[in-house]
N, C-alpha and C positions, 0 to 999 in steps of 0.2 A: 360740207366737210369741215371738221374742226381742226384748227392748226394748234400745234404745241405752243403753249405760252399765250394763247389768245385770251384777251381780257374779257371776263364775263360782265354783262350788264348788271348794275346793282339792283337789289330787290327792296321791298318795303322794310326788310330787316336792316337796311343801311340807308335810312331816310336822308341823311345829309349828302351822301354820295348820289342818291337818286335825284335830289333837288339840283345838284350840280350838273348831273347828266341831262336834266330837263333844259338847262341853260344852253347846252349844245344844240338841242332841238330848236330852241328859240332863235339862236344865231343862224342855224341852217335854213329855217323856214323864212326868216326875215330876209336873208340873203337871196333866197329864191324869188321873193316878191320884188326886191330891188332889181334883180337881173331881168325879170319879165318886164317891169316898168321901163327900164333903160333900153331894152331891145325893141320893144313894140311901140313905145311912146304913144299909147292909147289907140294904136291901129289894130287891125285884125290879128287875132292870135292863131298861131299854128297849134297843132294837137299837143305837142310837148309843153308849150307855154300855157295853154288852157289847163292842162292837167296839173302843172306846177302851181298855177294860180288857185285853182280849186282846192288842192291839197293844203297849201299854206293857209288859205283863208279858213278852212275847216279846222286846222290845228289851232289857230289863234282864237277862233270862235268857241271851240269845244274843250280843248285840252289846256290851253294857257290859263284860263280863269281858275282851273283846279290848282295849278301851280301857285298862283297868287294866294289862293285860300290856304294852301299848305303852309305858306310862310306867315300870312297875316293871322290865321286862325289857330294854327298848330304850333309853329316854331317860335315866332316872335313873342307871343304872350308868355310862354314858359321861360324865355330868357328874361323877360321883364320882372319876373318874380324873384330873380337872383340879385344879391347885393355884390358890391365890389367895384373897384375903379374901372377895371377892364370892361365889365358888363355895363356900367353907367355910360362909359364912352361909346360903347356899341349901341346903346339904346338911342342915343342922339342920331347915330347913323341909320338905325332902323326906322326912326321917324321920317327921315329924309327918303328912305327907300319906299316907305308906304306912300309918301307924296308922289314919288315917281310913278307908282302904280296907278294913281289917279290920273296923272297927265297922260300916261301911256294908254289908259283906258279910252280916253277921248280920241286919240289918234287911231287906235285900233278900230273904233266905231266908224270913223271916217273912211279908213282903208276898206273895211268890210262893205260899207255902202257903195263906194266907188268900184270896188272889185266885182261885186254882184252886178252892178249896172254894166260893167264892161263885159261880163260873161253873157248877160241877156241881150244887150244891144250890139255886141261885137265891136263896139268902138267907144272911145271917150272923146269929149271935146278937148281942145287944147287947154282950156281953163281947168277942166276936171283932171286931166293928166298932170298939170302943174301942181294941183292940190294933192294928188296921190303921191307924187314924188316928194313933195314937201313933208307930208305926214310920215312917209317912210324914212326920210332923213332925220326927222325928230325922234322917231322910234330907235333908229340906229344909234343916235347920239345918247339917248337915255340909257339904252341897254348896255352900251360899252362901259360906262362908269358904274352902272347899277350891278351888273354881273361881276365886274372886277372886285367890287367891295364885298359882295356876298361870297364869292368863291374864295377870295384871298384873306378875308377878315372875319366876316360873320360866321360862316360855316365852321372854319377851324376853331373859333372861340366857342361855338356851341358844342363842338366835340369835346372840348376841355371842361366846360362848366356844367353840361347836362349829363346826368348819370344814365346808365344803360336802360333802366326802367322807363325813364322819361323819354328817351329817344325811341324806345319800343312803342310808347303811346303815340308819339308823333307818326311813326310808320304805320301804326294801326289806323289812325285817322286818315292818313293819305290813302290807304287801301280802301277804306269805307267810302271815301269821297269818289272813288272810281267804281264803286259797286263790286269790289273784289274782296275775297275772304283772306285776311292776313294769315291765319293759321294754315289754310290749305296751300297757300303759296309757299310756306316753309317746307311742307311735306313734298310738294311738287319739285321744289328746288333741290331737295336732297336726292330725289330719285331721278331727276332730269337736270343735271347741272348745266347742260348746254343751252337751256331755254333762256331766252331774253326776258327781261322784266318788261312789264307793259308800259 
């Protein structure tokens, strides 16, 4: 049932909003991993915990790398082509954000390995549990600052300095990265405005 005033999810026509929307998923799935780790402490998982762990691991394994590519391959290079003080200042922050991606990648790899071991063996040793909690803490710390800079500084600046055609190209690449057709999504959205973006 659709409520009056309900906010529609952004589409590839709104790439910056969609990138920010992806951050909410990153926060949600990371929170789910932290909750499971804190509740079970490497012990036997109940059905809800197992489902939450599997779903969050799958998100970070399959969807999150596409989000990183959206930024590093589609958005940031286009911002680098622009001149101006604001853009130059942003470029320094973008470089730091890309370094964050590399650090996060290592912790995500460790979380994936430990999470899969937990699902298969149904338990983790105290050392493995400690490692998992440590990597999740690192990711939480990285993402807090990283997401704040992107949502509050980088994306608003991109909205100001990138023209509509450039943003459309970013959105098209994001759609292609997910095996979706940019043009058909526009038509689908016009005929079915209640549909969520992927």
